[in-house]
Short mmCIF file of the C-alpha atoms (twelve columns), coordinates in Angstrom:
data_MODEL
# 
_entry.id   MODEL 
# 
loop_
_atom_site.group_PDB 
_atom_site.id 
_atom_site.type_symbol 
_atom_site.label_atom_id 
_atom_site.label_alt_id 
_atom_site.label_comp_id 
_atom_site.label_asym_id 
_atom_site.label_seq_id 
_atom_site.Cartn_x 
_atom_site.Cartn_y 
_atom_site.Cartn_z 
_atom_site.pdbx_PDB_model_num 
ATOM 1   C CA . MET A 1   234.316 63.005 87.281 1 
ATOM 2   C CA . PHE A 2   232.004 62.325 84.315 1 
ATOM 3   C CA . SER A 3   229.190 65.115 84.430 1 
ATOM 4   C CA . LEU A 4   226.039 64.199 82.941 1 
ATOM 5   C CA . ARG A 5   226.288 67.361 80.541 1 
ATOM 6   C CA . ARG A 6   229.353 65.540 79.085 1 
ATOM 7   C CA . ALA A 7   228.296 62.208 78.978 1 
ATOM 8   C CA . LYS A 8   224.971 63.861 76.975 1 
ATOM 9   C CA . TRP A 9   227.309 65.574 74.590 1 
ATOM 10  C CA . LEU A 10  229.210 62.096 73.958 1 
ATOM 11  C CA . ALA A 11  226.042 60.597 73.242 1 
ATOM 12  C CA . ILE A 12  224.884 63.147 71.024 1 
ATOM 13  C CA . THR A 13  228.221 63.121 69.108 1 
ATOM 14  C CA . LEU A 14  228.201 59.714 68.448 1 
ATOM 15  C CA . ILE A 15  224.770 59.236 66.979 1 
ATOM 16  C CA . VAL A 16  225.803 62.214 64.687 1 
ATOM 17  C CA . SER A 17  229.068 60.592 63.869 1 
ATOM 18  C CA . ILE A 18  226.926 56.967 63.254 1 
ATOM 19  C CA . ALA A 19  224.449 59.065 60.958 1 
ATOM 20  C CA . LEU A 20  226.997 60.333 58.821 1 
ATOM 21  C CA . LEU A 21  228.880 56.983 58.207 1 
ATOM 22  C CA . LEU A 22  225.548 55.430 57.329 1 
ATOM 23  C CA . GLY A 23  224.724 58.577 54.835 1 
ATOM 24  C CA . LEU A 24  221.638 59.351 56.994 1 
ATOM 25  C CA . GLY A 25  220.544 63.178 56.958 1 
ATOM 26  C CA . ALA A 26  223.894 64.018 55.513 1 
ATOM 27  C CA . ALA A 27  223.873 66.657 52.768 1 
ATOM 28  C CA . PRO A 28  224.424 65.555 49.290 1 
ATOM 29  C CA . SER A 29  227.472 65.285 48.026 1 
ATOM 30  C CA . ASP A 30  229.254 67.205 45.196 1 
ATOM 31  C CA . ALA A 31  232.132 65.226 44.442 1 
ATOM 32  C CA . GLY A 32  231.869 65.213 40.392 1 
ATOM 33  C CA . PRO A 33  230.784 62.689 38.030 1 
ATOM 34  C CA . PRO A 34  231.181 59.189 38.668 1 
ATOM 35  C CA . ASP A 35  234.880 57.877 37.764 1 
ATOM 36  C CA . PRO A 36  234.429 55.661 34.533 1 
ATOM 37  C CA . GLY A 37  237.243 53.326 35.771 1 
ATOM 38  C CA . PRO A 38  240.549 52.748 34.149 1 
ATOM 39  C CA . LEU A 39  241.632 52.964 30.582 1 
ATOM 40  C CA . PRO A 40  243.015 50.543 28.058 1 
ATOM 41  C CA . PRO A 41  246.077 51.499 26.066 1 
ATOM 42  C CA . GLY A 42  245.287 53.942 23.322 1 
ATOM 43  C CA . LEU A 43  241.727 54.844 24.618 1 
ATOM 44  C CA . ALA A 44  240.543 58.321 26.238 1 
ATOM 45  C CA . VAL A 45  237.398 59.334 27.526 1 
ATOM 46  C CA . LYS A 46  235.902 62.835 27.654 1 
ATOM 47  C CA . VAL A 47  233.305 63.550 30.217 1 
ATOM 48  C CA . PHE A 48  230.407 66.157 29.699 1 
ATOM 49  C CA . VAL A 49  228.269 67.262 32.698 1 
ATOM 50  C CA . HIS A 50  225.183 69.370 32.284 1 
ATOM 51  C CA . TYR A 51  224.333 71.935 34.689 1 
ATOM 52  C CA . PRO A 52  221.422 73.172 36.029 1 
ATOM 53  C CA . LYS A 53  220.388 76.925 35.406 1 
ATOM 54  C CA . GLY A 54  222.227 78.681 38.564 1 
ATOM 55  C CA . HIS A 55  225.499 76.846 38.495 1 
ATOM 56  C CA . ASP A 56  226.912 79.290 36.218 1 
ATOM 57  C CA . THR A 57  227.392 82.994 37.257 1 
ATOM 58  C CA . GLY A 58  227.372 84.581 34.398 1 
ATOM 59  C CA . VAL A 59  224.888 87.669 33.686 1 
ATOM 60  C CA . ALA A 60  222.143 86.906 31.006 1 
ATOM 61  C CA . ALA A 61  222.839 88.491 27.831 1 
ATOM 62  C CA . ALA A 62  220.974 91.175 26.617 1 
ATOM 63  C CA . SER A 63  220.535 89.877 23.151 1 
ATOM 64  C CA . VAL A 64  219.658 85.820 23.008 1 
ATOM 65  C CA . CYS A 65  220.304 83.903 19.764 1 
ATOM 66  C CA . GLY A 66  216.771 84.120 18.191 1 
ATOM 67  C CA . ASP A 67  215.079 84.563 14.582 1 
ATOM 68  C CA . PRO A 68  216.372 86.943 12.792 1 
ATOM 69  C CA . SER A 69  219.576 84.997 13.875 1 
ATOM 70  C CA . PRO A 70  222.579 87.047 15.315 1 
ATOM 71  C CA . ALA A 71  225.847 85.395 15.001 1 
ATOM 72  C CA . ALA A 72  225.834 83.413 18.175 1 
ATOM 73  C CA . CYS A 73  223.537 81.315 16.463 1 
ATOM 74  C CA . GLY A 74  225.598 79.594 14.379 1 
ATOM 75  C CA . ASP A 75  228.044 78.650 17.277 1 
ATOM 76  C CA . TYR A 76  229.119 75.365 17.874 1 
ATOM 77  C CA . GLY A 77  232.161 73.473 19.461 1 
ATOM 78  C CA . ILE A 78  233.620 70.269 18.072 1 
ATOM 79  C CA . ALA A 79  235.462 67.837 20.053 1 
ATOM 80  C CA . THR A 80  239.337 66.876 18.723 1 
ATOM 81  C CA . THR A 81  242.475 64.511 19.655 1 
ATOM 82  C CA . SER A 82  246.030 65.533 17.983 1 
ATOM 83  C CA . GLY A 83  244.358 67.703 15.680 1 
ATOM 84  C CA . LYS A 84  241.604 64.885 14.363 1 
ATOM 85  C CA . THR A 85  237.897 65.259 14.989 1 
ATOM 86  C CA . ILE A 86  236.555 62.915 17.300 1 
ATOM 87  C CA . ARG A 87  233.600 61.136 15.455 1 
ATOM 88  C CA . TRP A 88  231.960 57.690 14.861 1 
ATOM 89  C CA . GLN A 89  233.660 55.768 12.121 1 
ATOM 90  C CA . ASP A 90  230.449 54.553 10.724 1 
ATOM 91  C CA . PRO A 91  227.446 56.912 11.811 1 
ATOM 92  C CA . THR A 92  225.391 55.579 8.628  1 
ATOM 93  C CA . GLY A 93  224.364 52.080 9.252  1 
ATOM 94  C CA . SER A 94  226.443 50.840 6.198  1 
ATOM 95  C CA . GLY A 95  227.850 48.492 8.917  1 
ATOM 96  C CA . ALA A 96  226.505 48.706 12.518 1 
ATOM 97  C CA . GLY A 97  225.786 52.473 12.542 1 
ATOM 98  C CA . ILE A 98  225.340 53.602 16.114 1 
ATOM 99  C CA . PRO A 99  223.375 51.192 18.088 1 
ATOM 100 C CA . TYR A 100 222.461 52.033 21.425 1 
ATOM 101 C CA . TYR A 101 220.719 49.840 24.591 1 
ATOM 102 C CA . VAL A 102 218.645 51.481 27.448 1 
ATOM 103 C CA . VAL A 103 218.184 50.422 30.861 1 
ATOM 104 C CA . LEU A 104 215.132 51.858 32.413 1 
ATOM 105 C CA . ASN A 105 216.234 51.845 35.927 1 
ATOM 106 C CA . TYR A 106 214.727 55.805 36.821 1 
ATOM 107 C CA . SER A 107 213.420 55.967 40.199 1 
ATOM 108 C CA . THR A 108 209.827 55.740 40.477 1 
ATOM 109 C CA . LYS A 109 210.013 57.282 43.433 1 
ATOM 110 C CA . THR A 110 211.315 60.625 42.075 1 
ATOM 111 C CA . SER A 111 209.692 59.958 38.518 1 
ATOM 112 C CA . PRO A 112 206.244 58.480 39.503 1 
ATOM 113 C CA . SER A 113 204.811 59.817 36.300 1 
ATOM 114 C CA . LEU A 114 207.193 58.395 34.128 1 
ATOM 115 C CA . SER A 115 206.143 55.382 32.261 1 
ATOM 116 C CA . ALA A 116 208.410 53.161 30.459 1 
ATOM 117 C CA . SER A 117 207.052 53.668 27.001 1 
ATOM 118 C CA . ALA A 118 207.308 57.554 27.599 1 
ATOM 119 C CA . ALA A 119 210.826 57.203 28.574 1 
ATOM 120 C CA . LEU A 120 211.734 54.990 25.606 1 
ATOM 121 C CA . ALA A 121 209.988 57.375 23.218 1 
ATOM 122 C CA . ALA A 122 211.724 60.343 24.446 1 
ATOM 123 C CA . ILE A 123 215.477 58.793 24.531 1 
ATOM 124 C CA . ASN A 124 214.845 57.539 20.943 1 
ATOM 125 C CA . ALA A 125 213.184 61.095 19.888 1 
ATOM 126 C CA . SER A 126 216.518 62.422 21.354 1 
ATOM 127 C CA . PHE A 127 218.509 60.635 18.754 1 
ATOM 128 C CA . VAL A 128 216.233 60.893 15.908 1 
ATOM 129 C CA . THR A 129 216.111 64.927 16.183 1 
ATOM 130 C CA . TRP A 130 220.267 64.508 15.037 1 
ATOM 131 C CA . GLU A 131 219.334 61.849 12.417 1 
ATOM 132 C CA . ALA A 132 216.908 64.607 10.838 1 
ATOM 133 C CA . ALA A 133 219.486 67.319 11.066 1 
ATOM 134 C CA . SER A 134 222.389 65.304 9.098  1 
ATOM 135 C CA . ASP A 135 222.919 65.377 5.789  1 
ATOM 136 C CA . ALA A 136 225.103 62.281 5.604  1 
ATOM 137 C CA . GLY A 137 222.633 59.766 6.598  1 
ATOM 138 C CA . LEU A 138 223.348 59.609 10.257 1 
ATOM 139 C CA . ASN A 139 221.675 56.339 11.558 1 
ATOM 140 C CA . TYR A 140 220.998 55.438 15.385 1 
ATOM 141 C CA . THR A 141 219.708 52.337 16.361 1 
ATOM 142 C CA . ASN A 142 217.900 51.102 19.544 1 
ATOM 143 C CA . LYS A 143 218.802 47.489 20.138 1 
ATOM 144 C CA . GLY A 144 216.404 47.001 23.034 1 
ATOM 145 C CA . THR A 145 216.536 47.114 26.835 1 
ATOM 146 C CA . LEU A 146 218.742 45.984 29.528 1 
ATOM 147 C CA . SER A 147 217.582 44.661 32.526 1 
ATOM 148 C CA . LYS A 148 220.596 46.083 34.233 1 
ATOM 149 C CA . ALA A 149 223.711 47.773 33.328 1 
ATOM 150 C CA . THR A 150 226.696 49.116 35.120 1 
ATOM 151 C CA . LEU A 151 227.220 53.025 34.551 1 
ATOM 152 C CA . PRO A 152 229.648 54.284 33.340 1 
ATOM 153 C CA . ARG A 153 231.391 51.245 32.003 1 
ATOM 154 C CA . LEU A 154 233.634 50.951 29.225 1 
ATOM 155 C CA . ASP A 155 231.592 47.297 28.200 1 
ATOM 156 C CA . GLY A 156 231.348 46.791 24.389 1 
ATOM 157 C CA . LYS A 157 227.631 48.830 24.885 1 
ATOM 158 C CA . ASN A 158 226.921 52.376 24.148 1 
ATOM 159 C CA . VAL A 159 223.893 52.649 26.943 1 
ATOM 160 C CA . VAL A 160 221.521 55.113 28.145 1 
ATOM 161 C CA . GLY A 161 220.145 54.788 31.619 1 
ATOM 162 C CA . TRP A 162 219.727 56.748 35.089 1 
ATOM 163 C CA . LYS A 163 221.848 56.690 38.454 1 
ATOM 164 C CA . ALA A 164 221.814 58.811 41.427 1 
ATOM 165 C CA . LEU A 165 224.376 61.592 40.883 1 
ATOM 166 C CA . SER A 166 225.362 64.863 42.447 1 
ATOM 167 C CA . PRO A 167 222.762 67.710 42.298 1 
ATOM 168 C CA . SER A 168 225.090 69.861 40.392 1 
ATOM 169 C CA . ALA A 169 224.610 67.354 37.555 1 
ATOM 170 C CA . ILE A 170 221.422 67.146 35.566 1 
ATOM 171 C CA . ALA A 171 222.758 64.425 33.264 1 
ATOM 172 C CA . VAL A 172 226.402 63.034 32.304 1 
ATOM 173 C CA . THR A 173 227.714 61.617 28.891 1 
ATOM 174 C CA . TYR A 174 231.242 59.635 28.727 1 
ATOM 175 C CA . VAL A 175 232.811 59.175 25.169 1 
ATOM 176 C CA . TRP A 176 235.628 56.929 24.988 1 
ATOM 177 C CA . TYR A 177 237.470 57.133 21.763 1 
ATOM 178 C CA . TYR A 178 240.914 56.084 20.411 1 
ATOM 179 C CA . THR A 179 243.559 58.692 20.708 1 
ATOM 180 C CA . SER A 180 245.365 57.617 17.825 1 
ATOM 181 C CA . THR A 181 242.555 57.679 14.931 1 
ATOM 182 C CA . GLY A 182 239.835 60.008 16.777 1 
ATOM 183 C CA . TYR A 183 237.236 57.237 16.080 1 
ATOM 184 C CA . ILE A 184 234.680 56.944 19.171 1 
ATOM 185 C CA . ALA A 185 234.599 53.370 20.756 1 
ATOM 186 C CA . GLU A 186 231.721 53.465 23.068 1 
ATOM 187 C CA . SER A 187 229.359 55.956 24.459 1 
ATOM 188 C CA . ASP A 188 227.119 56.163 27.770 1 
ATOM 189 C CA . MET A 189 224.533 58.784 28.850 1 
ATOM 190 C CA . ILE A 190 223.434 58.929 32.469 1 
ATOM 191 C CA . PHE A 191 220.429 61.041 33.893 1 
ATOM 192 C CA . ASN A 192 220.491 61.846 37.442 1 
ATOM 193 C CA . ASN A 193 218.221 60.091 39.392 1 
ATOM 194 C CA . ASN A 194 217.689 62.605 42.141 1 
ATOM 195 C CA . TYR A 195 215.591 64.807 39.696 1 
ATOM 196 C CA . ARG A 196 212.441 64.374 39.111 1 
ATOM 197 C CA . TRP A 197 211.814 63.481 35.247 1 
ATOM 198 C CA . THR A 198 208.717 63.633 32.712 1 
ATOM 199 C CA . TYR A 199 208.370 63.665 29.180 1 
ATOM 200 C CA . THR A 200 205.904 66.365 27.085 1 
ATOM 201 C CA . PRO A 201 205.612 64.733 23.511 1 
ATOM 202 C CA . PRO A 202 205.584 67.552 20.910 1 
ATOM 203 C CA . VAL A 203 202.293 68.244 19.533 1 
ATOM 204 C CA . CYS A 204 203.508 67.474 16.002 1 
ATOM 205 C CA . ASP A 205 204.122 63.772 15.510 1 
ATOM 206 C CA . ALA A 206 207.338 63.308 13.447 1 
ATOM 207 C CA . ASP A 207 206.412 59.531 12.769 1 
ATOM 208 C CA . GLY A 208 203.058 60.727 11.652 1 
ATOM 209 C CA . ASP A 209 203.494 63.619 9.979  1 
ATOM 210 C CA . PRO A 210 205.779 63.743 7.151  1 
ATOM 211 C CA . ALA A 211 206.018 67.765 7.262  1 
ATOM 212 C CA . CYS A 212 207.341 67.416 10.864 1 
ATOM 213 C CA . ASN A 213 210.809 67.724 11.090 1 
ATOM 214 C CA . PRO A 214 211.918 67.273 14.451 1 
ATOM 215 C CA . ALA A 215 215.135 69.136 14.215 1 
ATOM 216 C CA . THR A 216 213.448 72.209 13.072 1 
ATOM 217 C CA . TYR A 217 209.982 71.893 14.972 1 
ATOM 218 C CA . GLU A 218 209.250 74.222 17.680 1 
ATOM 219 C CA . ASP A 219 206.863 73.021 20.072 1 
ATOM 220 C CA . PRO A 220 203.907 75.913 20.802 1 
ATOM 221 C CA . THR A 221 203.712 74.857 24.080 1 
ATOM 222 C CA . ASN A 222 207.208 76.118 25.150 1 
ATOM 223 C CA . SER A 223 206.827 74.344 28.629 1 
ATOM 224 C CA . GLY A 224 207.043 71.040 30.135 1 
ATOM 225 C CA . VAL A 225 206.022 70.288 33.731 1 
ATOM 226 C CA . ALA A 226 206.869 72.602 36.417 1 
ATOM 227 C CA . SER A 227 209.382 71.233 38.851 1 
ATOM 228 C CA . THR A 228 210.545 68.334 36.582 1 
ATOM 229 C CA . MET A 229 213.163 67.910 34.022 1 
ATOM 230 C CA . ASP A 230 211.948 67.193 30.257 1 
ATOM 231 C CA . LEU A 231 213.687 63.667 29.238 1 
ATOM 232 C CA . LEU A 232 213.317 64.598 25.355 1 
ATOM 233 C CA . ASN A 233 215.064 68.316 26.130 1 
ATOM 234 C CA . ILE A 234 218.000 67.012 27.955 1 
ATOM 235 C CA . GLY A 235 218.407 63.767 26.116 1 
ATOM 236 C CA . THR A 236 218.581 65.563 22.977 1 
ATOM 237 C CA . HIS A 237 221.276 67.698 24.671 1 
ATOM 238 C CA . GLU A 238 223.129 64.522 25.650 1 
ATOM 239 C CA . ALA A 239 222.595 62.801 22.328 1 
ATOM 240 C CA . GLY A 240 224.728 66.044 20.586 1 
ATOM 241 C CA . HIS A 241 227.619 64.965 23.078 1 
ATOM 242 C CA . THR A 242 227.597 61.177 21.659 1 
ATOM 243 C CA . LEU A 243 228.374 62.936 18.237 1 
ATOM 244 C CA . MET A 244 231.124 64.912 20.158 1 
ATOM 245 C CA . LEU A 245 229.551 68.474 20.023 1 
ATOM 246 C CA . LEU A 246 231.101 70.178 22.839 1 
ATOM 247 C CA . ASP A 247 228.980 72.605 25.474 1 
ATOM 248 C CA . LEU A 248 228.497 76.253 25.123 1 
ATOM 249 C CA . TYR A 249 228.321 78.745 28.061 1 
ATOM 250 C CA . ASP A 250 228.050 82.391 26.400 1 
ATOM 251 C CA . PRO A 251 224.494 83.450 27.503 1 
ATOM 252 C CA . LYS A 252 224.240 84.671 23.991 1 
ATOM 253 C CA . GLN A 253 223.931 80.884 23.080 1 
ATOM 254 C CA . ALA A 254 221.183 79.872 25.578 1 
ATOM 255 C CA . ASN A 255 218.546 78.842 22.842 1 
ATOM 256 C CA . LEU A 256 220.956 76.226 21.316 1 
ATOM 257 C CA . THR A 257 220.366 72.737 22.114 1 
ATOM 258 C CA . MET A 258 224.208 72.544 23.136 1 
ATOM 259 C CA . TYR A 259 223.948 75.309 25.730 1 
ATOM 260 C CA . GLY A 260 225.443 73.816 28.742 1 
ATOM 261 C CA . TYR A 261 222.926 74.760 31.297 1 
ATOM 262 C CA . GLY A 262 219.130 73.160 31.514 1 
ATOM 263 C CA . SER A 263 216.432 74.318 33.449 1 
ATOM 264 C CA . TYR A 264 212.799 72.783 35.078 1 
ATOM 265 C CA . ALA A 265 210.080 72.586 32.675 1 
ATOM 266 C CA . GLU A 266 212.335 73.572 29.721 1 
ATOM 267 C CA . LEU A 267 211.792 72.248 26.184 1 
ATOM 268 C CA . LYS A 268 213.288 74.404 24.011 1 
ATOM 269 C CA . LYS A 269 216.740 71.800 23.466 1 
ATOM 270 C CA . ASP A 270 214.085 69.367 21.908 1 
ATOM 271 C CA . THR A 271 214.591 71.598 18.610 1 
ATOM 272 C CA . LEU A 272 218.235 71.980 17.095 1 
ATOM 273 C CA . ALA A 273 219.300 75.782 16.242 1 
ATOM 274 C CA . LEU A 274 221.467 76.754 13.724 1 
ATOM 275 C CA . GLY A 275 224.714 76.296 15.343 1 
ATOM 276 C CA . ASP A 276 223.507 72.759 16.311 1 
ATOM 277 C CA . VAL A 277 222.910 71.751 12.746 1 
ATOM 278 C CA . LEU A 278 226.227 73.290 11.272 1 
ATOM 279 C CA . GLY A 279 227.842 71.266 14.195 1 
ATOM 280 C CA . VAL A 280 226.712 67.884 13.252 1 
ATOM 281 C CA . ARG A 281 227.062 68.766 9.605  1 
ATOM 282 C CA . ALA A 282 230.640 69.605 10.401 1 
ATOM 283 C CA . ILE A 283 231.609 66.467 11.912 1 
ATOM 284 C CA . TYR A 284 229.663 63.979 9.577  1 
# 
């Protein structure tokens, strides 16, 4: 005989099952970065995940890269394939340079104070910082905004945008490259829409002050908006990946822009340290 208690239990089980199927009240998944899809012959893809601080289990080092610079300050990593350095074939603008598009599809619910103009300024400055550090005429070109984009997608465009990702990723960058030559075919940069994004402009305006070098200028505020990820801070790190600089995970390297963990209100990745500059100059 069907008891009232069993009937209630079955009803609750059914409700919970339906909720889970619909994604209602379910815990965020940690399934990893989105699948970039199938690869054409001769192409491979490198996926860089920028983790939040605390994702690592390492103990903070007693001596962190600073000034005067210990050895860790000069550290960098470069991606290779079959002994070849993976790089842009024409990073200088003598042809197309490195064009990129921006899709401003960030969540106004999670990032209500981020304006479109601030988002564009932060993203553009992320690339300018690496241009300023290069001694080989590195040139990124903003080709405009897109109304929508599927990310990640090998579609002939280098795209910067947002998408809801696992909380274990602040941002993810995808770089497709030819395995025979090592030349980069395309890159996509994705910021996690599940984080709140803001932009704290540097005190020194690189465009208005010729003495301000965005690659070396250190912001005296040294802190962004509490409980938010700074778009320039994270964007500069991700832009380094589009040049095929690798993440660094030794706690002694924590003050390098290519350090693989990010934090709320962090601004120090706005500025390149010695290893970051040496890295981009070693590739280009």
